[in-house]
C-alpha positions in Angstrom: -16.6 12.4 36.7 -19.5 10.7 38.6 -18.6 7.4 37.2 -14.8 8.1 38.1 -13.8 7.9 34.4 -12.1 11.3 34.6 -10.2 10.2 37.5 -9.1 7.0 36.1 -8.0 8.8 32.9 -6.0 11.1 34.9 -4.4 8.3 36.8 -3.3 6.4 33.8 -2.0 9.5 32.1 0.2 10.3 35.2 1.4 6.5 35.3 2.4 6.9 31.7 4.1 10.3 32.2 6.0 8.8 35.0 7.2 5.7 33.0 8.1 7.8 30.0 11.0 9.1 31.9 12.6 5.9 31.8 11.8 5.1 28.0 14.9 4.6 26.0 14.7 5.8 22.2 17.5 4.7 19.8 19.6 7.2 18.2 19.8 7.8 14.5 22.7 9.1 12.4 22.4 12.6 10.9 22.3 11.0 7.7 19.3 8.8 8.8 17.5 11.9 10.2 18.0 13.6 7.0 16.6 10.7 4.8 13.4 10.7 7.1 12.9 14.3 6.7 13.6 14.5 3.1 11.0 11.3 2.5 8.5 13.5 4.4 9.3 16.5 2.2 8.8 14.3 -0.8 5.4 13.1 0.4 4.3 16.7 1.2 5.4 17.8 -2.1 3.7 15.0 -4.0 0.4 15.5 -1.9 0.4 19.2 -2.7 0.7 18.4 -6.4 -2.4 15.9 -5.9 -4.3 18.5 -4.0 -3.8 21.2 -6.7 -4.7 18.9 -9.5 -7.7 17.7 -7.8 -8.9 20.5 -5.8 -10.8 18.1 -3.6 -11.2 18.9 0.1 -9.9 15.3 1.0 -6.7 15.6 -1.0 -6.0 19.0 0.3 -6.4 17.5 4.0 -4.0 14.7 3.0 -1.5 17.4 2.0 -2.0 19.1 5.3 -1.3 15.9 7.3 1.9 15.2 5.1 3.0 18.8 5.7 2.6 18.5 9.4 4.7 15.5 9.6 7.4 17.3 7.8 6.7 20.3 10.3 7.2 18.2 13.4 10.2 16.4 12.1 12.1 19.8 11.2 11.1 21.1 14.7 12.8 18.0 16.3 15.9 18.4 14.0 16.0 22.2 14.5 18.8 22.0 17.3 21.0 20.0 15.1 20.7 22.3 12.1 21.1 26.0 11.4 18.9 28.1 8.9 15.8 25.8 9.4 13.9 28.3 11.4 12.4 30.3 8.8 11.2 27.2 6.9 9.7 25.8 10.1 7.8 29.1 10.6 6.5 29.2 7.1 5.5 25.5 7.3 3.4 26.3 10.3 1.8 29.2 8.5 1.0 27.0 5.6 -0.5 24.3 8.1 -2.4 27.1 9.6 -3.9 28.0 6.2 -4.7 24.6 5.3 -6.3 24.0 8.7 -8.6 27.2 8.3 -9.7 25.6 5.1 -10.4 22.3 6.6 -12.4 23.8 9.4 -14.7 25.3 7.2 -15.1 22.2 5.2 -15.9 20.4 8.5 -18.2 23.0 9.6 -20.3 22.9 6.4 -20.4 19.0 6.6 -21.4 19.2 10.1 -24.2 21.9 9.6 -25.4 19.8 6.6 -25.6 16.7 8.6 -27.5 18.4 11.4 -31.2 17.2 11.1 -32.6 20.2 13.3 -31.2 22.6 10.5 -32.9 20.9 7.6 -35.8 23.2 7.7 -33.4 26.0 7.2 -32.1 25.1 3.7 -31.8 28.7 2.4 -29.6 29.8 5.2 -27.5 26.7 4.8 -26.9 27.3 1.2 -25.8 31.0 2.2 -23.5 29.4 4.8 -22.0 27.2 2.2 -21.4 30.0 -0.2 -19.9 32.3 2.5 -17.6 29.3 3.4 -16.5 28.8 -0.1 -15.9 32.6 -0.6 -13.7 32.3 2.5 -11.9 29.1 1.4 -11.1 30.4 -2.1 -8.3 32.9 -0.8 -7.2 30.6 1.8 -6.4 28.1 -0.8 -4.9 30.5 -3.1 -2.4 31.5 -0.3 -1.9 28.1 0.7 -1.0 26.6 -2.8 1.3 30.0 -3.6 3.0 29.4 -0.2 3.1 25.6 -0.9 4.7 26.2 -4.3 7.4 28.4 -2.8 8.2 25.9 0.0 8.2 23.0 -2.1 10.1 24.4 -5.1 13.3 22.3 -4.8 13.2 18.7 -5.8 13.6 16.1 -3.1 17.4 15.7 -4.1 18.0 19.3 -3.8 16.2 19.6 -0.6 18.3 16.8 0.8 21.5 18.7 -0.4 20.2 21.8 1.2 19.4 20.1 4.6 22.9 18.5 4.6 24.5 21.8 4.3 22.2 23.2 7.4 23.6 20.2 9.7 25.5 21.8 12.5 29.0 20.1 12.6 29.6 17.7 15.5 31.5 19.4 18.6 34.8 17.5 19.4 35.9 17.2 22.8 38.7 19.8 23.5 
């Protein structure tokens, strides 16, 4: 604050907020929106398969990122569709499980990287074991929920999504 960086950042953010009111975004047709969401579903489904196959934290995190994209897109599309609210809620629950897993991975890496804690190796091993024990049920629940949410093949998901699209209102 002493250097004025916070005030400068706040000023830039306010200018951006004001200019955003005039932004024009192109519209897309319903079919284009569905194609975008289905592509995200496909990426999330494939990322889940890779994460399950490798079990590596990095691939699980990539799945989480793909899943979040799908979740965001469905939230944006929700006013145009019926019946997607339960899916959106389940995707959020899955994202939270994956986020908790990632937080434990990051915590362990952060602690291992802290030079001041290197003299506490026994305690660090105990923390690592505890984090692993906490992550195991998180991952079990995440993969079970993920399999349920990604059970449809992308083509079937596209058909389901098209069926959820609300018909356009015509002027009376």
